[in-house]
C-alpha positions in Angstrom: 65.0 106.0 144.9 63.8 107.2 148.5 63.7 103.6 149.8 67.2 103.1 148.9 68.5 106.1 150.6 66.8 104.9 153.8 68.3 101.4 153.8 70.4 101.0 156.4 73.4 100.6 154.2 73.3 103.4 152.4 76.0 105.6 154.4 78.2 102.8 152.7 77.2 104.4 148.9 79.0 107.8 150.1 82.5 106.1 151.9 85.5 106.1 150.0 88.6 104.6 150.9 90.1 108.0 150.9 89.2 111.9 150.0 90.7 112.9 147.1 92.0 116.8 146.2 89.6 118.0 143.8 91.3 120.9 143.4 94.4 119.3 142.6 93.0 116.9 140.3 90.6 119.6 138.4 93.6 121.6 137.6 95.7 118.3 136.4 92.8 117.6 134.1 92.5 121.1 132.7 96.5 120.7 132.5 95.9 117.4 130.4 93.6 118.6 128.2 95.8 121.8 127.0 98.8 119.4 126.6 96.6 117.7 124.0 95.5 120.1 122.5 99.3 121.6 122.1 99.9 118.0 120.7 97.6 118.5 117.9 99.2 121.5 116.7 102.4 120.2 116.9 101.4 117.1 114.8 99.9 119.4 112.3 102.8 121.7 112.2 104.7 118.7 111.9 106.9 118.7 114.7 105.7 115.2 115.8 105.1 111.7 114.3 101.8 110.3 113.9 103.1 107.6 116.2 104.4 110.2 118.6 100.9 111.4 118.4 99.4 108.5 119.1 101.4 107.5 122.1 101.6 110.7 124.0 97.6 110.8 123.5 96.9 107.5 125.1 98.9 108.3 127.4 97.2 111.5 128.2 94.0 110.3 127.7 94.3 107.1 130.2 95.6 109.7 133.0 92.5 111.7 132.2 90.2 109.1 132.4 91.3 108.1 136.0 91.4 111.9 137.0 87.7 111.6 135.9 86.6 108.4 137.6 88.5 110.2 140.9 86.4 113.2 140.8 83.0 111.2 139.7 83.3 109.5 143.1 84.2 112.4 145.0 80.9 113.8 143.5 79.1 111.0 144.4 79.7 111.6 148.2 78.6 115.3 147.6 75.4 114.6 146.3 74.9 111.8 148.5 76.0 112.8 151.4 73.2 115.4 152.7 70.7 112.9 151.3 71.9 109.8 153.0 72.2 111.5 156.1 68.8 113.5 156.3 66.3 112.5 159.0 63.9 112.3 156.5 64.8 111.2 153.0 61.8 111.4 151.6 61.3 115.1 152.4 65.2 116.3 151.4 64.2 114.2 148.2 61.0 116.2 147.5 63.3 119.5 148.0 65.5 118.3 145.4 65.5 119.8 141.9 64.5 117.9 138.6 68.2 118.1 137.8 69.6 117.1 141.3 67.5 114.1 141.1 68.4 112.9 137.8 71.8 113.5 139.3 70.7 110.9 142.3 69.0 108.7 140.1 72.3 108.3 137.8 74.6 108.1 140.7 72.6 105.4 142.4 71.2 103.1 139.2 71.3 102.6 135.7 67.5 102.7 134.7 66.2 100.6 131.2 62.6 101.1 129.6 61.8 98.2 127.9 59.4 98.3 124.5 56.0 98.0 125.9 54.5 96.6 122.4 52.6 98.3 119.9 49.3 99.4 120.8 50.1 99.2 124.7 48.6 102.8 126.5 48.9 101.7 129.8 52.2 102.1 131.9 53.5 98.5 132.7 56.1 98.7 135.8 58.1 95.7 134.0 59.0 97.5 131.2 61.3 99.6 133.9 64.5 98.0 134.8 66.3 99.3 137.6 70.1 97.8 138.1 71.6 99.3 141.1 75.1 100.4 141.2 77.5 99.2 143.9 
């Protein structure tokens, strides 16, 4: 991770075309979740048909997914910014807590552990796949 964060193009990992208003997005997400709960109650009370419930739920969940994606992108900037901007990336990485390191790894890469086979007790780096996120 340190090598990736030390590369010249690492600053691009934190650049977004526009900074979303995260507080507004969080409030909108809460409102959408509340509306989903109200829909469920209205359906249970017989106010909505199953078709109406399905249509409304799909629209609300679609918007909620879009909001969550925007928030995740904004969080990536907050998460990686201090590391990418650090003079000593290795020291900054070492100072992070394990949960924070996990979040950085999750933001940067998809890690795949492949089976090593029966009876194998030694670590084989070829069994670890790292696919960098763009």
